[in-house]
Backbone atoms as SQL, in Angstrom:
CREATE TABLE atoms (id INTEGER PRIMARY KEY, chain TEXT, resi INTEGER, resn TEXT, atom TEXT, x REAL, y REAL, z REAL);
INSERT INTO atoms VALUES
  (1, 'A', 1, 'MET', 'N', 12.956, 19.563, -20.305),
  (2, 'A', 1, 'MET', 'CA', 12.727, 19.588, -21.279),
  (3, 'A', 1, 'MET', 'C', 12.410, 20.747, -22.579),
  (4, 'A', 2, 'GLY', 'N', 12.332, 20.783, -23.737),
  (5, 'A', 2, 'GLY', 'CA', 12.148, 21.946, -24.342),
  (6, 'A', 2, 'GLY', 'C', 13.579, 22.226, -24.765),
  (7, 'A', 3, 'GLU', 'N', 13.635, 23.776, -24.855),
  (8, 'A', 3, 'GLU', 'CA', 15.062, 24.221, -24.975),
  (9, 'A', 3, 'GLU', 'C', 16.132, 24.232, -23.646),
  (10, 'A', 4, 'GLY', 'N', 15.340, 23.602, -22.622),
  (11, 'A', 4, 'GLY', 'CA', 16.502, 23.638, -21.178),
  (12, 'A', 4, 'GLY', 'C', 15.858, 24.755, -20.542),
  (13, 'A', 5, 'VAL', 'N', 15.534, 24.902, -19.575),
  (14, 'A', 5, 'VAL', 'CA', 15.606, 26.213, -18.557),
  (15, 'A', 5, 'VAL', 'C', 15.939, 25.369, -16.905),
  (16, 'A', 6, 'GLU', 'N', 16.811, 26.313, -16.592),
  (17, 'A', 6, 'GLU', 'CA', 17.957, 25.684, -15.197),
  (18, 'A', 6, 'GLU', 'C', 16.265, 25.890, -14.298),
  (19, 'A', 7, 'ASN', 'N', 16.275, 25.090, -13.358),
  (20, 'A', 7, 'ASN', 'CA', 15.226, 25.058, -12.288),
  (21, 'A', 7, 'ASN', 'C', 15.826, 25.811, -11.043),
  (22, 'A', 8, 'PRO', 'N', 16.021, 26.728, -10.768),
  (23, 'A', 8, 'PRO', 'CA', 16.328, 27.365, -9.795),
  (24, 'A', 8, 'PRO', 'C', 15.490, 26.856, -8.178),
  (25, 'A', 9, 'ASP', 'N', 14.726, 26.149, -8.142),
  (26, 'A', 9, 'ASP', 'CA', 14.365, 25.209, -6.884),
  (27, 'A', 9, 'ASP', 'C', 15.050, 24.139, -6.606),
  (28, 'A', 10, 'PHE', 'N', 14.990, 23.909, -5.263),
  (29, 'A', 10, 'PHE', 'CA', 15.667, 22.376, -4.948),
  (30, 'A', 10, 'PHE', 'C', 14.829, 21.479, -4.892),
  (31, 'A', 11, 'PRO', 'N', 14.670, 19.978, -5.260),
  (32, 'A', 11, 'PRO', 'CA', 14.016, 19.046, -4.934),
  (33, 'A', 11, 'PRO', 'C', 13.644, 19.089, -3.321),
  (34, 'A', 12, 'GLU', 'N', 12.511, 18.721, -3.382),
  (35, 'A', 12, 'GLU', 'CA', 11.796, 18.527, -2.102),
  (36, 'A', 12, 'GLU', 'C', 11.529, 16.918, -1.697),
  (37, 'A', 13, 'VAL', 'N', 11.246, 16.632, -0.577),
  (38, 'A', 13, 'VAL', 'CA', 10.478, 15.308, -0.356),
  (39, 'A', 13, 'VAL', 'C', 9.335, 15.328, -0.394),
  (40, 'A', 14, 'ILE', 'N', 8.547, 14.259, -1.030),
  (41, 'A', 14, 'ILE', 'CA', 7.158, 13.968, -1.054),
  (42, 'A', 14, 'ILE', 'C', 6.904, 14.178, -0.285),
  (43, 'A', 15, 'ARG', 'N', 5.685, 14.646, 0.690),
  (44, 'A', 15, 'ARG', 'CA', 4.667, 14.543, 1.844),
  (45, 'A', 15, 'ARG', 'C', 3.769, 14.302, 1.385),
  (46, 'A', 16, 'ALA', 'N', 3.159, 14.550, 0.208),
  (47, 'A', 16, 'ALA', 'CA', 1.744, 14.258, -0.029),
  (48, 'A', 16, 'ALA', 'C', 1.643, 14.498, -1.842),
  (49, 'A', 17, 'ILE', 'N', 0.598, 13.803, -2.220),
  (50, 'A', 17, 'ILE', 'CA', -0.039, 13.708, -3.462),
  (51, 'A', 17, 'ILE', 'C', -1.313, 13.878, -3.802),
  (52, 'A', 18, 'ASP', 'N', -1.766, 14.952, -4.467),
  (53, 'A', 18, 'ASP', 'CA', -3.004, 15.215, -4.846),
  (54, 'A', 18, 'ASP', 'C', -3.429, 14.543, -5.842),
  (55, 'A', 19, 'PHE', 'N', -4.763, 14.072, -5.354),
  (56, 'A', 19, 'PHE', 'CA', -5.566, 13.383, -6.651),
  (57, 'A', 19, 'PHE', 'C', -6.801, 13.898, -6.434),
  (58, 'A', 20, 'GLU', 'N', -7.576, 13.770, -7.847),
  (59, 'A', 20, 'GLU', 'CA', -8.672, 14.196, -8.086),
  (60, 'A', 20, 'GLU', 'C', -9.664, 13.452, -7.023),
  (61, 'A', 21, 'PRO', 'N', -10.734, 14.067, -6.466),
  (62, 'A', 21, 'PRO', 'CA', -11.657, 13.195, -6.283),
  (63, 'A', 21, 'PRO', 'C', -12.419, 12.407, -7.097),
  (64, 'A', 22, 'GLY', 'N', -12.692, 12.668, -8.134),
  (65, 'A', 22, 'GLY', 'CA', -13.665, 11.486, -8.997),
  (66, 'A', 22, 'GLY', 'C', -12.682, 10.557, -9.381),
  (67, 'A', 23, 'TYR', 'N', -11.294, 10.279, -9.154),
  (68, 'A', 23, 'TYR', 'CA', -10.114, 9.424, -9.291),
  (69, 'A', 23, 'TYR', 'C', -10.330, 8.746, -8.187),
  (70, 'A', 24, 'ILE', 'N', -10.183, 9.276, -7.099),
  (71, 'A', 24, 'ILE', 'CA', -10.057, 8.838, -5.747),
  (72, 'A', 24, 'ILE', 'C', -11.350, 7.628, -5.608),
  (73, 'A', 25, 'ARG', 'N', -12.572, 8.333, -6.111),
  (74, 'A', 25, 'ARG', 'CA', -13.881, 7.693, -6.015),
  (75, 'A', 25, 'ARG', 'C', -13.829, 6.479, -6.751),
  (76, 'A', 26, 'SER', 'N', -13.408, 6.353, -7.809),
  (77, 'A', 26, 'SER', 'CA', -12.753, 5.301, -9.077),
  (78, 'A', 26, 'SER', 'C', -12.342, 4.305, -8.472),
  (79, 'A', 27, 'ILE', 'N', -11.350, 4.882, -7.380),
  (80, 'A', 27, 'ILE', 'CA', -10.580, 3.640, -6.744),
  (81, 'A', 27, 'ILE', 'C', -11.056, 3.007, -5.717),
  (82, 'A', 28, 'VAL', 'N', -11.530, 4.055, -4.966),
  (83, 'A', 28, 'VAL', 'CA', -12.078, 3.633, -3.287),
  (84, 'A', 28, 'VAL', 'C', -13.762, 3.191, -3.228),
  (85, 'A', 29, 'GLY', 'N', -14.194, 3.901, -4.456),
  (86, 'A', 29, 'GLY', 'CA', -15.362, 3.747, -4.339),
  (87, 'A', 29, 'GLY', 'C', -16.538, 4.675, -3.506),
  (88, 'A', 30, 'PHE', 'N', -15.721, 6.099, -2.908),
  (89, 'A', 30, 'PHE', 'CA', -15.729, 7.228, -2.313),
  (90, 'A', 30, 'PHE', 'C', -14.880, 7.884, -2.092),
  (91, 'A', 31, 'VAL', 'N', -15.212, 9.293, -1.681),
  (92, 'A', 31, 'VAL', 'CA', -14.571, 10.074, -1.370),
  (93, 'A', 31, 'VAL', 'C', -14.161, 10.054, -0.065),
  (94, 'A', 32, 'PRO', 'N', -13.119, 9.707, 0.840),
  (95, 'A', 32, 'PRO', 'CA', -13.299, 9.678, 2.468),
  (96, 'A', 32, 'PRO', 'C', -12.625, 10.748, 3.030),
  (97, 'A', 33, 'VAL', 'N', -12.956, 11.124, 4.143),
  (98, 'A', 33, 'VAL', 'CA', -12.605, 12.313, 4.577),
  (99, 'A', 33, 'VAL', 'C', -11.103, 12.643, 4.503),
  (100, 'A', 34, 'PRO', 'N', -10.630, 13.871, 4.648),
  (101, 'A', 34, 'PRO', 'CA', -9.011, 13.821, 4.705),
  (102, 'A', 34, 'PRO', 'C', -8.324, 13.349, 5.944),
  (103, 'A', 35, 'GLY', 'N', -7.086, 13.088, 5.289),
  (104, 'A', 35, 'GLY', 'CA', -6.187, 12.130, 6.517),
  (105, 'A', 35, 'GLY', 'C', -6.401, 10.667, 6.331),
  (106, 'A', 36, 'ARG', 'N', -7.726, 10.436, 5.681),
  (107, 'A', 36, 'ARG', 'CA', -8.147, 9.043, 6.341),
  (108, 'A', 36, 'ARG', 'C', -7.420, 7.851, 5.373),
  (109, 'A', 37, 'LEU', 'N', -6.525, 8.685, 3.915),
  (110, 'A', 37, 'LEU', 'CA', -5.787, 7.983, 3.126),
  (111, 'A', 37, 'LEU', 'C', -4.551, 8.254, 3.309),
  (112, 'A', 38, 'ARG', 'N', -3.580, 7.314, 3.193),
  (113, 'A', 38, 'ARG', 'CA', -2.311, 7.527, 3.594),
  (114, 'A', 38, 'ARG', 'C', -1.358, 6.995, 2.820),
  (115, 'A', 39, 'LEU', 'N', -0.291, 7.833, 2.361),
  (116, 'A', 39, 'LEU', 'CA', 0.891, 7.177, 1.540),
  (117, 'A', 39, 'LEU', 'C', 2.231, 6.531, 2.261),
  (118, 'A', 40, 'ILE', 'N', 2.230, 5.556, 1.856),
  (119, 'A', 40, 'ILE', 'CA', 3.335, 4.758, 2.222),
  (120, 'A', 40, 'ILE', 'C', 4.401, 4.228, 1.479),
  (121, 'A', 41, 'SER', 'N', 5.571, 4.182, 1.688),
  (122, 'A', 41, 'SER', 'CA', 6.414, 3.092, 0.900),
  (123, 'A', 41, 'SER', 'C', 6.937, 1.899, 1.559),
  (124, 'A', 42, 'GLY', 'N', 6.826, 0.584, 0.319),
  (125, 'A', 42, 'GLY', 'CA', 7.177, -0.454, 1.229),
  (126, 'A', 42, 'GLY', 'C', 8.725, -0.515, 1.377),
  (127, 'A', 43, 'SER', 'N', 9.113, -1.676, 1.787),
  (128, 'A', 43, 'SER', 'CA', 10.660, -2.153, 1.584),
  (129, 'A', 43, 'SER', 'C', 10.386, -3.715, 1.680),
  (130, 'A', 44, 'GLY', 'N', 11.859, -4.371, 1.168),
  (131, 'A', 44, 'GLY', 'CA', 11.520, -5.822, 1.044),
  (132, 'A', 44, 'GLY', 'C', 11.089, -6.432, -0.565),
  (133, 'A', 45, 'ASP', 'N', 10.788, -7.643, -0.049),
  (134, 'A', 45, 'ASP', 'CA', 10.331, -8.280, -1.631),
  (135, 'A', 45, 'ASP', 'C', 9.519, -9.240, -1.148),
  (136, 'A', 46, 'SER', 'N', 8.951, -9.168, -0.187),
  (137, 'A', 46, 'SER', 'CA', 7.752, -10.422, 0.441),
  (138, 'A', 46, 'SER', 'C', 6.592, -10.203, -0.707),
  (139, 'A', 47, 'MET', 'N', 6.269, -8.917, -1.404),
  (140, 'A', 47, 'MET', 'CA', 5.265, -8.479, -2.310),
  (141, 'A', 47, 'MET', 'C', 5.426, -8.461, -3.814),
  (142, 'A', 48, 'LEU', 'N', 6.798, -8.934, -3.968),
  (143, 'A', 48, 'LEU', 'CA', 7.217, -8.927, -5.253),
  (144, 'A', 48, 'LEU', 'C', 6.310, -10.149, -6.136),
  (145, 'A', 49, 'PRO', 'N', 5.994, -10.012, -7.555),
  (146, 'A', 49, 'PRO', 'CA', 6.183, -8.813, -8.190),
  (147, 'A', 49, 'PRO', 'C', 4.829, -7.843, -8.171),
  (148, 'A', 50, 'ILE', 'N', 3.927, -7.616, -7.021),
  (149, 'A', 50, 'ILE', 'CA', 3.032, -6.926, -7.191),
  (150, 'A', 50, 'ILE', 'C', 3.157, -5.420, -6.460),
  (151, 'A', 51, 'ILE', 'N', 4.140, -5.421, -5.670),
  (152, 'A', 51, 'ILE', 'CA', 4.665, -4.296, -5.015),
  (153, 'A', 51, 'ILE', 'C', 6.212, -4.594, -4.981),
  (154, 'A', 52, 'GLN', 'N', 7.032, -3.663, -5.701),
  (155, 'A', 52, 'GLN', 'CA', 8.519, -3.708, -5.591),
  (156, 'A', 52, 'GLN', 'C', 8.852, -2.835, -4.312),
  (157, 'A', 53, 'PRO', 'N', 10.145, -3.192, -3.983),
  (158, 'A', 53, 'PRO', 'CA', 10.537, -2.101, -2.605),
  (159, 'A', 53, 'PRO', 'C', 10.592, -0.681, -3.072),
  (160, 'A', 54, 'GLY', 'N', 10.467, 0.277, -2.099),
  (161, 'A', 54, 'GLY', 'CA', 10.083, 1.659, -2.655),
  (162, 'A', 54, 'GLY', 'C', 9.092, 2.156, -3.133),
  (163, 'A', 55, 'ASP', 'N', 8.042, 1.281, -3.661),
  (164, 'A', 55, 'ASP', 'CA', 6.529, 1.348, -4.356),
  (165, 'A', 55, 'ASP', 'C', 5.900, 2.430, -3.415),
  (166, 'A', 56, 'ALA', 'N', 5.637, 3.072, -3.336),
  (167, 'A', 56, 'ALA', 'CA', 4.157, 3.548, -2.427),
  (168, 'A', 56, 'ALA', 'C', 2.911, 3.174, -2.571),
  (169, 'A', 57, 'VAL', 'N', 2.370, 3.161, -1.484),
  (170, 'A', 57, 'VAL', 'CA', 0.842, 2.462, -1.658),
  (171, 'A', 57, 'VAL', 'C', -0.369, 3.497, -0.918),
  (172, 'A', 58, 'VAL', 'N', -1.261, 3.540, -1.414),
  (173, 'A', 58, 'VAL', 'CA', -2.300, 4.302, -0.852),
  (174, 'A', 58, 'VAL', 'C', -2.991, 3.268, 0.156),
  (175, 'A', 59, 'VAL', 'N', -2.977, 3.678, 1.314),
  (176, 'A', 59, 'VAL', 'CA', -3.963, 3.011, 2.525),
  (177, 'A', 59, 'VAL', 'C', -4.775, 3.428, 2.852),
  (178, 'A', 60, 'ASP', 'N', -6.222, 3.166, 2.779),
  (179, 'A', 60, 'ASP', 'CA', -7.402, 3.534, 3.849),
  (180, 'A', 60, 'ASP', 'C', -7.255, 3.065, 4.847),
  (181, 'A', 61, 'THR', 'N', -6.544, 4.120, 5.737),
  (182, 'A', 61, 'THR', 'CA', -6.467, 3.669, 7.657),
  (183, 'A', 61, 'THR', 'C', -7.899, 3.925, 8.220),
  (184, 'A', 62, 'GLY', 'N', -9.052, 3.819, 7.484),
  (185, 'A', 62, 'GLY', 'CA', -10.234, 3.743, 7.826),
  (186, 'A', 62, 'GLY', 'C', -10.673, 2.287, 8.160),
  (187, 'A', 63, 'ILE', 'N', -10.065, 1.533, 7.256),
  (188, 'A', 63, 'ILE', 'CA', -10.439, -0.031, 7.107),
  (189, 'A', 63, 'ILE', 'C', -9.616, -0.801, 8.541),
  (190, 'A', 64, 'THR', 'N', -10.311, -1.208, 9.506),
  (191, 'A', 64, 'THR', 'CA', -9.370, -1.824, 10.690),
  (192, 'A', 64, 'THR', 'C', -9.851, -2.840, 11.166),
  (193, 'A', 65, 'SER', 'N', -10.901, -3.603, 10.006),
  (194, 'A', 65, 'SER', 'CA', -11.288, -5.018, 10.092),
  (195, 'A', 65, 'SER', 'C', -10.936, -5.638, 8.379),
  (196, 'A', 66, 'PHE', 'N', -10.914, -6.636, 8.587),
  (197, 'A', 66, 'PHE', 'CA', -10.846, -7.771, 7.350),
  (198, 'A', 66, 'PHE', 'C', -12.421, -7.305, 6.306),
  (199, 'A', 67, 'ASP', 'N', -11.935, -6.341, 5.276),
  (200, 'A', 67, 'ASP', 'CA', -13.043, -6.232, 4.396),
  (201, 'A', 67, 'ASP', 'C', -13.161, -6.975, 3.461),
  (202, 'A', 68, 'GLY', 'N', -12.820, -8.107, 3.313),
  (203, 'A', 68, 'GLY', 'CA', -12.508, -9.398, 1.926),
  (204, 'A', 68, 'GLY', 'C', -11.479, -9.193, 1.474),
  (205, 'A', 69, 'ASP', 'N', -10.994, -10.215, 0.879),
  (206, 'A', 69, 'ASP', 'CA', -9.459, -10.066, 0.221),
  (207, 'A', 69, 'ASP', 'C', -8.903, -8.940, -0.141),
  (208, 'A', 70, 'GLY', 'N', -8.174, -8.902, -0.101),
  (209, 'A', 70, 'GLY', 'CA', -7.202, -8.111, -0.614),
  (210, 'A', 70, 'GLY', 'C', -5.608, -7.427, 0.401),
  (211, 'A', 71, 'ILE', 'N', -5.225, -6.593, -0.161),
  (212, 'A', 71, 'ILE', 'CA', -3.700, -6.203, 0.454),
  (213, 'A', 71, 'ILE', 'C', -4.377, -5.496, 1.256),
  (214, 'A', 72, 'TYR', 'N', -3.321, -5.810, 2.678),
  (215, 'A', 72, 'TYR', 'CA', -3.588, -4.823, 3.962),
  (216, 'A', 72, 'TYR', 'C', -2.249, -4.250, 4.581),
  (217, 'A', 73, 'LEU', 'N', -2.170, -3.239, 5.106),
  (218, 'A', 73, 'LEU', 'CA', -1.555, -3.143, 6.423),
  (219, 'A', 73, 'LEU', 'C', -1.734, -3.767, 7.302),
  (220, 'A', 74, 'ILE', 'N', -0.905, -4.748, 7.610),
  (221, 'A', 74, 'ILE', 'CA', -1.206, -5.328, 9.311),
  (222, 'A', 74, 'ILE', 'C', 0.447, -5.017, 9.904),
  (223, 'A', 75, 'ASN', 'N', -0.326, -5.942, 11.297),
  (224, 'A', 75, 'ASN', 'CA', 1.148, -6.001, 12.380),
  (225, 'A', 75, 'ASN', 'C', 0.579, -6.892, 13.114),
  (226, 'A', 76, 'MET', 'N', 1.392, -7.717, 13.039),
  (227, 'A', 76, 'MET', 'CA', 1.331, -9.112, 13.664),
  (228, 'A', 76, 'MET', 'C', 2.212, -9.416, 14.760),
  (229, 'A', 77, 'GLY', 'N', 2.858, -7.963, 15.298),
  (230, 'A', 77, 'GLY', 'CA', 3.561, -7.927, 16.350),
  (231, 'A', 77, 'GLY', 'C', 4.893, -8.165, 16.600),
  (232, 'A', 78, 'ASN', 'N', 5.171, -7.748, 15.325),
  (233, 'A', 78, 'ASN', 'CA', 6.988, -7.543, 14.800),
  (234, 'A', 78, 'ASN', 'C', 6.721, -6.388, 13.756),
  (235, 'A', 79, 'GLY', 'N', 5.957, -5.391, 13.845),
  (236, 'A', 79, 'GLY', 'CA', 6.066, -4.383, 13.106),
  (237, 'A', 79, 'GLY', 'C', 5.194, -3.882, 11.819),
  (238, 'A', 80, 'GLN', 'N', 4.924, -3.190, 11.140),
  (239, 'A', 80, 'GLN', 'CA', 3.809, -2.895, 10.099),
  (240, 'A', 80, 'GLN', 'C', 3.748, -3.602, 8.492),
  (241, 'A', 81, 'GLN', 'N', 3.495, -4.428, 8.218),
  (242, 'A', 81, 'GLN', 'CA', 3.671, -4.860, 6.692),
  (243, 'A', 81, 'GLN', 'C', 2.602, -5.077, 5.961),
  (244, 'A', 82, 'ILE', 'N', 3.264, -4.960, 4.727),
  (245, 'A', 82, 'ILE', 'CA', 1.878, -5.074, 3.584),
  (246, 'A', 82, 'ILE', 'C', 1.935, -6.405, 2.984),
  (247, 'A', 83, 'LYS', 'N', 0.537, -7.110, 3.362),
  (248, 'A', 83, 'LYS', 'CA', 0.427, -8.691, 3.021),
  (249, 'A', 83, 'LYS', 'C', -0.755, -8.503, 2.464),
  (250, 'A', 84, 'ARG', 'N', -1.362, -9.823, 1.917),
  (251, 'A', 84, 'ARG', 'CA', -2.453, -10.038, 1.101),
  (252, 'A', 84, 'ARG', 'C', -3.619, -11.079, 2.200),
  (253, 'A', 85, 'LEU', 'N', -4.795, -10.919, 2.909),
  (254, 'A', 85, 'LEU', 'CA', -5.312, -11.700, 3.254),
  (255, 'A', 85, 'LEU', 'C', -6.234, -12.291, 2.522),
  (256, 'A', 86, 'ILE', 'N', -6.354, -13.555, 2.666),
  (257, 'A', 86, 'ILE', 'CA', -7.180, -14.377, 2.011),
  (258, 'A', 86, 'ILE', 'C', -8.701, -14.973, 3.290),
  (259, 'A', 87, 'ASP', 'N', -9.680, -14.847, 2.631),
  (260, 'A', 87, 'ASP', 'CA', -10.616, -15.513, 3.362),
  (261, 'A', 87, 'ASP', 'C', -10.644, -16.877, 3.071),
  (262, 'A', 88, 'ARG', 'N', -10.498, -17.896, 3.688),
  (263, 'A', 88, 'ARG', 'CA', -10.596, -19.565, 3.438),
  (264, 'A', 88, 'ARG', 'C', -11.290, -20.027, 4.726),
  (265, 'A', 89, 'GLY', 'N', -12.407, -19.349, 5.052),
  (266, 'A', 89, 'GLY', 'CA', -13.157, -19.493, 5.996),
  (267, 'A', 89, 'GLY', 'C', -12.616, -19.117, 7.315),
  (268, 'A', 90, 'ILE', 'N', -11.288, -18.958, 7.322),
  (269, 'A', 90, 'ILE', 'CA', -10.184, -18.418, 8.421),
  (270, 'A', 90, 'ILE', 'C', -9.525, -17.693, 7.643),
  (271, 'A', 91, 'ILE', 'N', -9.227, -16.111, 7.976),
  (272, 'A', 91, 'ILE', 'CA', -8.226, -15.448, 7.305),
  (273, 'A', 91, 'ILE', 'C', -6.945, -16.117, 7.363),
  (274, 'A', 92, 'HIS', 'N', -6.183, -15.774, 5.958),
  (275, 'A', 92, 'HIS', 'CA', -4.851, -16.298, 5.764),
  (276, 'A', 92, 'HIS', 'C', -3.773, -15.271, 5.345),
  (277, 'A', 93, 'VAL', 'N', -2.732, -15.177, 5.946),
  (278, 'A', 93, 'VAL', 'CA', -1.743, -14.164, 5.442),
  (279, 'A', 93, 'VAL', 'C', -1.447, -14.734, 4.248),
  (280, 'A', 94, 'ALA', 'N', -0.910, -14.371, 2.822),
  (281, 'A', 94, 'ALA', 'CA', 0.159, -14.641, 2.440),
  (282, 'A', 94, 'ALA', 'C', 1.117, -13.672, 1.717),
  (283, 'A', 95, 'SER', 'N', 2.044, -14.188, 1.459),
  (284, 'A', 95, 'SER', 'CA', 3.120, -13.065, 0.675),
  (285, 'A', 95, 'SER', 'C', 2.661, -13.203, -0.858),
  (286, 'A', 96, 'GLU', 'N', 2.956, -12.165, -1.721),
  (287, 'A', 96, 'GLU', 'CA', 3.078, -12.663, -3.377),
  (288, 'A', 96, 'GLU', 'C', 4.501, -13.373, -3.848),
  (289, 'A', 97, 'ASN', 'N', 5.391, -13.577, -3.333),
  (290, 'A', 97, 'ASN', 'CA', 6.542, -13.928, -3.139),
  (291, 'A', 97, 'ASN', 'C', 6.566, -15.779, -3.041),
  (292, 'A', 98, 'LYS', 'N', 6.765, -16.228, -3.705),
  (293, 'A', 98, 'LYS', 'CA', 6.380, -17.567, -2.827),
  (294, 'A', 98, 'LYS', 'C', 7.313, -17.984, -2.447),
  (295, 'A', 99, 'SER', 'N', 8.599, -17.717, -2.695),
  (296, 'A', 99, 'SER', 'CA', 10.089, -18.290, -1.792),
  (297, 'A', 99, 'SER', 'C', 9.256, -17.624, 0.116),
  (298, 'A', 100, 'TYR', 'N', 8.122, -16.973, 0.254),
  (299, 'A', 100, 'TYR', 'CA', 7.873, -16.585, 1.481),
  (300, 'A', 100, 'TYR', 'C', 7.200, -17.934, 2.222),
  (301, 'A', 101, 'GLY', 'N', 6.959, -18.979, 1.398),
  (302, 'A', 101, 'GLY', 'CA', 6.028, -19.729, 1.872),
  (303, 'A', 101, 'GLY', 'C', 4.838, -20.119, 1.784),
  (304, 'A', 102, 'ASP', 'N', 3.681, -20.683, 2.150),
  (305, 'A', 102, 'ASP', 'CA', 2.335, -20.547, 1.906),
  (306, 'A', 102, 'ASP', 'C', 1.605, -19.654, 2.921),
  (307, 'A', 103, 'PRO', 'N', 0.502, -19.449, 2.447),
  (308, 'A', 103, 'PRO', 'CA', -0.185, -18.572, 3.477),
  (309, 'A', 103, 'PRO', 'C', -0.727, -19.457, 4.447),
  (310, 'A', 104, 'PHE', 'N', -0.925, -18.588, 5.751),
  (311, 'A', 104, 'PHE', 'CA', -0.795, -18.950, 7.201),
  (312, 'A', 104, 'PHE', 'C', -2.104, -18.344, 7.919),
  (313, 'A', 105, 'PRO', 'N', -2.657, -19.177, 8.580),
  (314, 'A', 105, 'PRO', 'CA', -3.853, -18.405, 9.503),
  (315, 'A', 105, 'PRO', 'C', -3.523, -17.543, 10.440),
  (316, 'A', 106, 'ILE', 'N', -4.287, -16.182, 9.632),
  (317, 'A', 106, 'ILE', 'CA', -3.757, -14.925, 10.500),
  (318, 'A', 106, 'ILE', 'C', -3.530, -15.176, 12.571),
  (319, 'A', 107, 'PRO', 'N', -2.248, -14.508, 12.537),
  (320, 'A', 107, 'PRO', 'CA', -2.075, -14.864, 14.188),
  (321, 'A', 107, 'PRO', 'C', -3.218, -14.106, 15.110),
  (322, 'A', 108, 'GLU', 'N', -3.634, -14.550, 16.073),
  (323, 'A', 108, 'GLU', 'CA', -4.428, -14.180, 17.154),
  (324, 'A', 108, 'GLU', 'C', -3.596, -12.627, 17.346),
  (325, 'A', 109, 'GLY', 'N', -4.529, -11.605, 17.658),
  (326, 'A', 109, 'GLY', 'CA', -3.683, -10.568, 18.087),
  (327, 'A', 109, 'GLY', 'C', -3.177, -9.746, 17.048),
  (328, 'A', 110, 'THR', 'N', -3.533, -9.819, 15.408),
  (329, 'A', 110, 'THR', 'CA', -2.865, -9.143, 14.593),
  (330, 'A', 110, 'THR', 'C', -3.729, -7.760, 14.420),
  (331, 'A', 111, 'VAL', 'N', -3.321, -6.607, 14.299),
  (332, 'A', 111, 'VAL', 'CA', -3.758, -5.208, 14.113),
  (333, 'A', 111, 'VAL', 'C', -3.790, -5.142, 12.766),
  (334, 'A', 112, 'ILE', 'N', -5.235, -4.845, 12.127),
  (335, 'A', 112, 'ILE', 'CA', -5.118, -4.284, 10.623),
  (336, 'A', 112, 'ILE', 'C', -5.210, -3.181, 10.854),
  (337, 'A', 113, 'GLY', 'N', -4.068, -2.279, 9.866),
  (338, 'A', 113, 'GLY', 'CA', -4.351, -0.834, 10.069),
  (339, 'A', 113, 'GLY', 'C', -5.002, -0.448, 8.880),
  (340, 'A', 114, 'GLY', 'N', -4.912, -0.828, 7.692),
  (341, 'A', 114, 'GLY', 'CA', -5.822, -0.658, 6.611),
  (342, 'A', 114, 'GLY', 'C', -5.638, -1.331, 5.522),
  (343, 'A', 115, 'LYS', 'N', -6.226, -0.601, 4.574),
  (344, 'A', 115, 'LYS', 'CA', -6.304, -1.594, 3.211),
  (345, 'A', 115, 'LYS', 'C', -5.785, -0.868, 1.949),
  (346, 'A', 116, 'VAL', 'N', -5.257, -1.506, 1.285),
  (347, 'A', 116, 'VAL', 'CA', -4.172, -1.177, 0.305),
  (348, 'A', 116, 'VAL', 'C', -5.157, -0.621, -1.243),
  (349, 'A', 117, 'TYR', 'N', -5.250, 0.249, -1.696),
  (350, 'A', 117, 'TYR', 'CA', -6.196, 0.254, -2.956),
  (351, 'A', 117, 'TYR', 'C', -5.326, 0.800, -4.024),
  (352, 'A', 118, 'LEU', 'N', -4.036, 1.393, -3.919),
  (353, 'A', 118, 'LEU', 'CA', -3.366, 1.938, -5.074),
  (354, 'A', 118, 'LEU', 'C', -1.782, 1.959, -4.509),
  (355, 'A', 119, 'ARG', 'N', -1.286, 1.376, -5.787),
  (356, 'A', 119, 'ARG', 'CA', 0.128, 1.518, -6.122),
  (357, 'A', 119, 'ARG', 'C', 0.483, 2.559, -7.302),
  (358, 'A', 120, 'ASN', 'N', 1.367, 3.539, -6.375),
  (359, 'A', 120, 'ASN', 'CA', 2.095, 4.433, -7.388),
  (360, 'A', 120, 'ASN', 'C', 3.766, 4.515, -7.372),
  (361, 'A', 121, 'ARG', 'N', 3.889, 3.832, -8.552),
  (362, 'A', 121, 'ARG', 'CA', 5.492, 3.792, -8.759),
  (363, 'A', 121, 'ARG', 'C', 6.468, 4.773, -9.592),
  (364, 'A', 122, 'ILE', 'N', 7.198, 5.423, -8.947),
  (365, 'A', 122, 'ILE', 'CA', 8.078, 6.084, -9.650),
  (366, 'A', 122, 'ILE', 'C', 9.431, 5.191, -10.472),
  (367, 'A', 123, 'GLU', 'N', 9.438, 5.273, -11.427),
  (368, 'A', 123, 'GLU', 'CA', 10.468, 4.511, -11.874),
  (369, 'A', 123, 'GLU', 'C', 11.796, 4.839, -12.843),
  (370, 'A', 124, 'ARG', 'N', 12.640, 4.775, -12.267),
  (371, 'A', 124, 'ARG', 'CA', 13.996, 5.108, -12.854),
  (372, 'A', 124, 'ARG', 'C', 14.201, 4.804, -14.402),
  (373, 'A', 125, 'PHE', 'N', 14.805, 5.587, -15.023),
  (374, 'A', 125, 'PHE', 'CA', 14.981, 5.514, -16.535),
  (375, 'A', 125, 'PHE', 'C', 16.334, 4.959, -17.176),
  (376, 'A', 126, 'ASN', 'N', 17.508, 5.078, -16.197),
  (377, 'A', 126, 'ASN', 'CA', 18.417, 4.550, -16.597),
  (378, 'A', 126, 'ASN', 'C', 19.517, 4.407, -15.297);
C-alpha cells in the first residue's frame, strides 16, 4: 500500500495470533492461562453458514464437559468435529447446515475437547 515497497520477507504459516487480554476477557469472560485457547481451522460444510470451510475458530480447551448451549469441539469416535450442542433435557448434537438432518442425542462416549468462542475469517478479495 502507499507508494509501494517490496517486502523482502517471505510469508510464513500463521501459528499463533496475539489478542489483547481485554479483548479475550470481553469474549470469554476471563483471561485463561497461556495455552488453554487454541486456534483451529475447520473443513467441511456442516456448520454453514456460521463457520465457513477454512475459518479459524478459537477453542477453549479448558472446557471438557457441557457448559450450556453453544458450539463445541467434540469427538464422537470418528475424529474431531465442530458441532452445536443443545440442551433438550438430553444433550443433542446439531449441524448448522440443515442438509445434515435433525439434531440427535449425543452418543455415549463422546469427548468434548473445548468450547468455541470466536470465529476469525480471512476473506479473499478476488
